[in-house]
C-alpha positions in Angstrom: 54.1 105.8 82.9 53.1 109.3 82.8 54.7 111.0 79.6 56.4 113.3 81.7 58.6 110.6 82.9 59.2 108.8 79.6 60.1 112.2 78.3 63.0 112.2 81.4 63.9 108.5 80.8 64.3 109.4 76.9 66.6 112.0 77.5 69.2 110.1 78.9 68.6 106.8 76.7 69.2 109.6 73.4 72.8 110.2 75.1 73.5 106.9 75.6 72.4 106.1 72.2 74.8 108.4 71.0 78.0 107.2 73.2 77.0 103.6 71.9 77.3 104.2 68.7 78.8 101.7 66.3 78.7 99.6 69.4 78.0 95.4 68.8 75.1 96.2 71.3 73.7 99.7 69.6 71.2 97.7 67.5 69.1 96.6 70.2 69.2 100.1 71.8 66.4 102.8 71.3 64.5 104.9 73.7 61.2 104.5 75.0 57.9 105.3 72.5 56.6 108.6 74.0 53.2 107.9 71.5 52.1 105.1 73.0 53.0 105.2 76.7 55.3 102.4 77.6 54.6 100.2 81.1 57.0 100.5 84.2 57.9 96.3 82.8 58.6 97.9 79.3 60.8 100.5 80.6 62.3 98.4 83.0 63.4 96.1 79.9 64.5 98.5 77.7 66.7 100.3 80.9 68.1 96.8 81.5 69.1 96.3 77.2 71.2 100.0 77.9 72.3 98.3 81.1 73.9 95.6 79.2 75.7 97.7 76.5 77.5 99.5 78.8 79.0 96.5 80.9 79.8 95.7 77.5 81.4 98.5 76.5 83.3 99.3 79.7 84.6 95.7 79.5 86.0 96.4 76.2 87.1 99.9 76.6 88.3 100.1 80.2 91.7 98.5 81.2 94.4 98.4 84.0 97.6 100.1 82.4 100.8 99.3 83.7 101.9 102.1 86.0 98.7 104.1 85.4 96.1 101.9 87.4 92.6 101.4 85.4 92.0 103.8 82.0 89.7 104.1 79.6 91.2 103.0 76.6 90.8 106.2 74.3 92.8 107.4 71.3 94.5 109.9 73.3 95.4 107.8 75.7 97.4 105.6 73.2 99.1 108.7 71.7 100.5 109.3 75.4 101.4 105.6 75.9 103.0 105.4 72.4 105.2 108.5 72.7 105.9 107.1 76.4 107.2 103.8 74.9 109.3 105.4 72.1 111.1 107.6 74.6 111.8 105.2 77.1 112.9 102.6 73.9 115.1 105.5 73.1 116.6 106.2 76.1 117.3 102.8 76.6 119.0 102.6 73.0 120.7 105.8 74.0 122.1 103.7 77.2 123.0 100.2 75.5 125.2 102.6 72.9 127.4 104.0 75.5 
């Protein structure tokens, strides 16, 4: 691979390392070595590792949420769901007391 191609691929891979930081698969991820230019097969192997890590990430953080379809499970979504649940629960208790 040429140095220019390695640089382009590494820009994407370095962003993915940031996103996947702290995930179980992250310890296996690293950008391509731009000092010792890799063969295309080396680059493919590294990208397959990233693809596998991204699939695992999606499997852990993307779920079907009742009434909302598939959602990324984020802190903001959890706060929203807790607020909605509390509000619905409070409304139900008010109806039961009447």
